[in-house]
C-alpha positions as CSV (number, residue, x, y, z in Angstrom):
1,M,3.3,14.3,6.8
2,D,6.8,13.1,7.6
3,E,8.8,13.6,4.4
4,L,11.9,11.7,5.7
5,K,9.8,8.6,6.5
6,I,8.1,8.8,3.1
7,F,11.4,8.9,1.2
8,K,12.9,6.1,3.4
9,A,9.8,4.0,2.6
10,L,10.2,4.7,-1.1
11,G,13.9,3.9,-1.0
12,N,13.2,0.1,-1.2
13,E,12.4,-1.4,-4.6
14,T,9.8,-3.8,-3.2
15,R,8.0,-1.1,-1.2
16,L,7.9,1.1,-4.2
17,N,6.6,-1.7,-6.4
18,I,3.8,-2.4,-3.9
19,L,2.7,1.2,-4.2
20,L,2.9,1.0,-8.0
21,W,0.9,-2.3,-8.0
22,L,-1.7,-0.8,-5.7
23,K,-2.2,2.1,-8.0
24,N,-3.9,-0.2,-10.5
25,S,-4.9,-3.0,-8.1
26,K,-7.6,-4.5,-10.4
27,E,-5.0,-5.0,-13.2
28,N,-2.2,-6.3,-10.9
29,F,-4.1,-8.6,-8.5
30,E,-6.9,-11.2,-8.6
31,P,-10.4,-10.1,-7.5
32,Q,-10.5,-9.5,-3.7
33,I,-13.5,-11.6,-2.7
34,H,-14.0,-10.2,0.8
35,L,-14.2,-6.6,-0.3
36,S,-17.7,-7.1,-1.7
37,I,-18.9,-6.5,1.9
38,M,-16.7,-3.3,2.3
39,N,-18.0,-0.8,-0.1
40,D,-16.0,2.0,1.6
41,F,-12.6,0.3,1.0
42,Q,-12.5,-0.2,-2.8
43,E,-9.1,-0.9,-4.4
44,G,-8.0,-2.8,-1.3
45,V,-5.7,-5.8,-1.7
46,C,-5.2,-8.5,0.9
47,L,-1.7,-9.2,2.3
48,G,-1.7,-12.7,0.8
49,S,-2.2,-11.3,-2.7
50,I,0.6,-8.8,-2.3
51,R,2.9,-11.5,-0.9
52,K,2.1,-13.8,-3.9
53,K,2.9,-11.0,-6.4
54,A,6.1,-10.0,-4.7
55,E,7.1,-13.7,-4.3
56,L,8.4,-13.0,-0.8
57,S,7.5,-14.4,2.7
58,Q,4.5,-13.1,4.5
59,S,6.7,-11.8,7.3
60,T,8.8,-9.9,4.9
61,I,5.8,-8.3,3.1
62,S,4.2,-7.5,6.5
63,G,7.4,-5.7,7.4
64,F,7.4,-3.7,4.2
65,L,3.7,-2.8,4.6
66,S,4.4,-1.7,8.2
67,V,7.0,0.8,6.9
68,L,4.5,2.0,4.2
69,E,1.8,2.4,6.9
70,E,4.1,4.3,9.3
71,A,4.9,6.7,6.4
72,E,1.1,7.0,5.9
73,L,1.5,5.8,2.3
74,V,-1.1,3.0,2.7
75,E,-4.3,2.6,4.5
76,I,-5.3,-0.7,6.3
77,R,-8.6,-2.4,6.9
78,K,-9.1,-5.7,8.7
79,I,-12.0,-8.0,7.5
80,G,-12.2,-11.0,9.7
81,Q,-8.8,-12.7,9.6
82,Y,-7.7,-10.8,6.4
83,T,-5.9,-7.5,6.3
84,Y,-6.4,-5.3,3.2
85,F,-4.2,-2.5,2.0
86,R,-4.7,0.4,-0.4
87,R,-2.8,3.5,-1.3
88,N,-3.3,6.6,0.8
89,E,-3.9,9.0,-2.1
90,Q,-4.1,12.0,0.2
91,T,-0.5,11.5,1.4
92,I,0.7,10.7,-2.1
93,K,-0.9,14.0,-3.3
94,E,0.7,15.9,-0.4
95,I,4.2,14.6,-1.0
96,A,3.9,15.3,-4.7
97,E,2.8,18.9,-4.0
98,W,5.6,19.3,-1.4
99,M,8.2,18.1,-3.9
100,K,6.8,20.5,-6.5
101,L,7.0,23.5,-4.1
102,E,10.1,22.6,-2.1
103,L,12.5,20.7,-4.2
C-alpha cells in the first residue's frame, strides 16, 4: 500500500466521487448486463456507465480510473470489449486502519 499515491488519488473530486458511487453501484448505475457471466466480479461497473454519470469524456474518465488503479483503490476486469471497475475493498480497509493507527 502506497499511502501517498492513495491520498493523491483521493485529492481529486471526480476520483473521490467515483469511489463513492462504486460503493453503492446498484443504486448509482444502471444494471451492468455483461456481469451476468462474471459471478466473481459483482458490483463492477463499466467505464461507459462511469463516464455517463460523471458527464466527462471517456479519455478523462480513463485517466482518472488509471490513477485509482495505480493507487490500488479499484480493481479491473475486461469482458470482451468492455472494461469493468469496482472498489478494492482490501486497500480501502488498509488505508482506513493505517489512518486510525498513524494519524
